[in-house]
C-alpha positions as CSV (number, residue, x, y, z in Angstrom):
1,X,42.0,29.6,-51.7
2,X,42.7,27.6,-48.5
3,X,40.2,24.8,-47.8
4,X,39.6,22.9,-44.5
5,X,41.2,19.6,-45.3
6,X,39.1,18.0,-42.3
7,X,35.9,18.7,-44.0
8,X,34.9,18.4,-47.8
9,X,33.9,21.7,-49.3
10,X,35.4,23.5,-46.3
11,X,32.4,23.2,-44.0
12,X,33.2,23.5,-40.3
13,X,33.4,20.6,-38.1
14,X,31.1,22.2,-35.4
15,X,28.3,22.7,-37.9
16,X,28.6,19.2,-39.1
17,X,28.2,17.8,-35.5
18,X,25.2,20.1,-34.6
19,X,22.6,17.9,-36.3
20,X,23.8,14.9,-34.4
21,X,23.6,16.6,-31.0
22,X,20.0,17.9,-31.8
23,X,18.9,14.5,-32.6
24,X,20.2,13.1,-29.4
25,X,18.7,15.8,-27.5
26,X,15.3,15.2,-29.0
27,X,15.5,11.6,-28.3
28,X,16.3,12.3,-24.5
29,X,13.5,14.7,-24.3
30,X,11.1,12.2,-25.8
31,X,12.1,9.4,-23.4
32,X,11.7,11.8,-20.4
33,X,8.2,12.9,-21.5
34,X,7.2,9.3,-22.0
35,X,8.4,8.2,-18.6
36,X,6.5,11.2,-17.1
37,X,3.2,10.3,-18.7
38,X,3.6,6.5,-17.6
39,X,4.2,7.5,-14.0
40,X,1.2,9.8,-14.1
41,X,-1.0,7.0,-15.2
42,X,0.2,4.5,-12.6
43,X,-2.6,3.1,-10.5
44,X,-0.3,1.7,-7.8
45,X,-1.5,2.3,-4.2
46,X,1.0,4.3,-2.1
47,X,3.9,2.1,-0.9
48,X,4.3,2.0,2.9
49,X,6.7,0.4,5.5
50,X,5.7,-1.3,8.6
51,X,6.4,1.8,10.6
52,X,4.0,3.7,8.5
53,X,1.2,1.4,9.1
54,X,1.6,0.4,12.6
55,X,3.9,2.7,14.6
56,X,5.3,0.8,17.7
57,X,4.0,-2.6,16.7
58,X,7.2,-4.2,16.2
59,X,9.4,-5.6,19.0
60,X,13.3,-5.4,19.0
61,X,13.2,-8.9,17.8
62,X,11.0,-8.2,14.9
63,X,8.1,-9.9,16.3
64,X,4.6,-8.1,16.3
65,X,3.3,-6.5,19.4
66,X,0.9,-3.8,20.6
67,X,-2.5,-3.1,19.0
68,X,-3.7,-5.4,16.3
69,X,-5.6,-2.4,14.6
70,X,-4.2,1.1,14.9
71,X,-6.1,4.4,14.4
72,X,-3.9,7.1,12.9
73,X,-6.1,9.6,14.8
74,X,-6.8,7.7,18.0
75,X,-9.1,10.5,19.6
76,X,-12.5,9.1,20.8
77,X,-15.4,10.3,18.5
78,X,-13.1,11.0,15.6
79,X,-14.7,10.6,12.2
80,X,-13.5,9.1,8.8
81,X,-10.2,8.1,10.5
82,X,-7.4,5.9,8.8
83,X,-7.1,2.4,10.4
84,X,-4.3,-0.2,9.7
85,X,-3.5,-3.6,10.5
86,X,-0.5,-6.1,10.2
87,X,-1.3,-9.8,10.5
88,X,1.1,-12.6,10.2
89,X,0.4,-15.9,8.3
90,X,0.9,-19.0,10.5
91,X,0.4,-21.9,7.9
92,X,-0.5,-21.2,4.2
93,X,1.3,-23.8,2.0
94,X,0.9,-21.7,-1.3
95,X,-2.7,-20.8,-0.7
96,X,-3.7,-17.8,-2.7
97,X,-4.6,-14.5,-0.9
98,X,-8.3,-14.2,-1.6
99,X,-9.5,-11.7,1.1
100,X,-8.8,-10.0,4.6
101,X,-11.5,-9.3,7.1
102,X,-11.3,-6.9,10.0
103,X,-14.1,-7.2,12.7
104,X,-14.8,-4.5,15.2
105,X,-17.2,-4.6,18.1
106,X,-20.7,-4.0,16.8
107,X,-21.6,-0.9,18.8
108,X,-18.6,1.5,19.2
109,X,-17.0,1.5,15.7
110,X,-18.9,2.7,12.4
111,X,-17.3,1.9,9.1
112,X,-18.0,3.9,6.0
113,X,-15.5,2.1,3.9
114,X,-17.1,1.1,0.6
115,X,-14.7,1.5,-2.3
116,X,-11.4,0.5,-3.8
117,X,-10.3,4.2,-3.5
118,X,-10.5,4.1,0.4
119,X,-7.9,1.1,0.5
120,X,-4.7,3.1,0.8
121,X,-2.2,0.4,1.1
122,X,-2.3,-3.3,0.7
123,X,0.9,-5.5,0.4
124,X,3.0,-8.2,2.0
125,X,6.2,-8.0,4.1
126,X,7.7,-11.3,3.1
127,X,10.8,-11.4,5.3
128,X,9.8,-9.2,8.4
129,X,12.1,-6.3,7.7
130,X,9.4,-3.8,7.7
131,X,9.4,-3.2,4.1
132,X,6.6,-4.3,1.7
133,X,8.3,-6.7,-0.8
134,X,4.8,-7.2,-2.5
135,X,2.3,-4.2,-3.2
136,X,-0.9,-4.2,-4.9
137,X,-2.9,-1.5,-6.8
138,X,-6.6,-0.8,-7.1
139,X,-6.9,-3.3,-10.1
140,X,-6.1,-6.2,-7.6
141,X,-9.1,-5.3,-5.3
142,X,-12.1,-6.9,-6.5
143,X,-14.3,-5.8,-3.7
144,X,-14.7,-3.8,-0.6
145,X,-17.7,-4.8,1.6
146,X,-19.0,-4.0,5.0
147,X,-21.7,-6.0,6.9
148,X,-25.1,-4.8,7.8
149,X,-24.2,-3.1,11.0
150,X,-20.9,-1.6,9.6
151,X,-18.8,-3.3,12.1
152,X,-16.6,-5.4,9.9
153,X,-14.7,-4.8,6.8
154,X,-13.8,-7.5,4.1
155,X,-11.3,-6.6,1.3
156,X,-11.6,-9.1,-1.4
157,X,-8.5,-9.6,-3.8
158,X,-7.4,-11.1,-7.0
159,X,-3.6,-10.7,-6.7
160,X,-2.7,-14.2,-7.7
161,X,-0.2,-14.0,-4.6
162,X,0.5,-17.2,-2.9
163,X,0.7,-17.0,0.8
164,X,3.7,-18.4,2.7
165,X,4.2,-19.0,6.5
166,X,5.7,-15.9,8.0
167,X,4.2,-13.3,5.6
168,X,2.9,-10.1,7.1
169,X,0.0,-8.9,5.5
170,X,-0.5,-5.1,5.6
171,X,-3.9,-3.3,5.1
172,X,-4.4,0.6,5.6
173,X,-7.9,2.1,4.9
174,X,-9.9,5.1,5.7
175,X,-13.6,5.8,6.6
176,X,-13.6,4.3,10.2
177,X,-15.5,6.4,12.9
178,X,-13.9,5.8,16.3
179,X,-15.6,4.8,19.4
180,X,-17.0,7.8,21.4
181,X,-15.2,6.5,24.6
182,X,-11.6,6.1,25.4
183,X,-10.4,2.4,25.8
184,X,-9.0,-0.7,24.5
185,X,-11.6,-2.5,22.3
186,X,-11.2,-6.1,21.1
187,X,-10.9,-6.5,17.3
188,X,-10.1,-9.5,15.0
189,X,-8.6,-10.0,11.8
190,X,-9.0,-13.1,9.5
191,X,-7.1,-14.1,6.2
192,X,-9.1,-16.1,3.9
193,X,-10.9,-18.7,5.9
194,X,-8.3,-19.1,8.5
195,X,-8.9,-18.7,12.3
196,X,-9.3,-15.2,13.6
197,X,-6.3,-13.3,15.0
198,X,-7.3,-11.4,18.2
199,X,-6.2,-8.2,19.4
200,X,-6.9,-4.6,20.4
201,X,-7.8,-1.1,19.0
202,X,-6.7,1.6,21.4
203,X,-8.8,4.9,21.6
204,X,-7.6,7.9,23.6
205,X,-9.7,10.3,25.4
């Protein structure tokens, strides 16, 4: 009787390889499943670019221009609108980023932003290219507070990030009620205890 000289006992090479292939497939499937679970559990806030946050606020030379605060739905009287702002750090010298405050006029704007889940995006564009090199998740937000008349918003942070001159800080949040009348409204943004950066919010009729 002829025997297979490549396999002791005459067993088929294909049958000998099959258990190895099966084991490799099982390992690949396990890795893919674990990756899916990790992604599903991630609490990262959605990543955004400068154009996502403030459309039209960058000049050709990369400098900031246009409105300091932008309403994604700029219609007068719109409720629970997403607002966003980008503010540039002038002089920080390694100071840790502790908070960011957006101040609106007392009468026209009403804020109902009171929880970490309403902070949609927060991060830092470190080189002015429009991409966020540093992004933070809900665990990095230690508090979201409005004042008594709901006209300013302070987001407190525990990121450990050290600010550098030229950093552009991005904040996007929901829960702002637009003014009832069209126009340009004065707004201010402050990083930590620095001086206020002043600008406008444009509302359409």
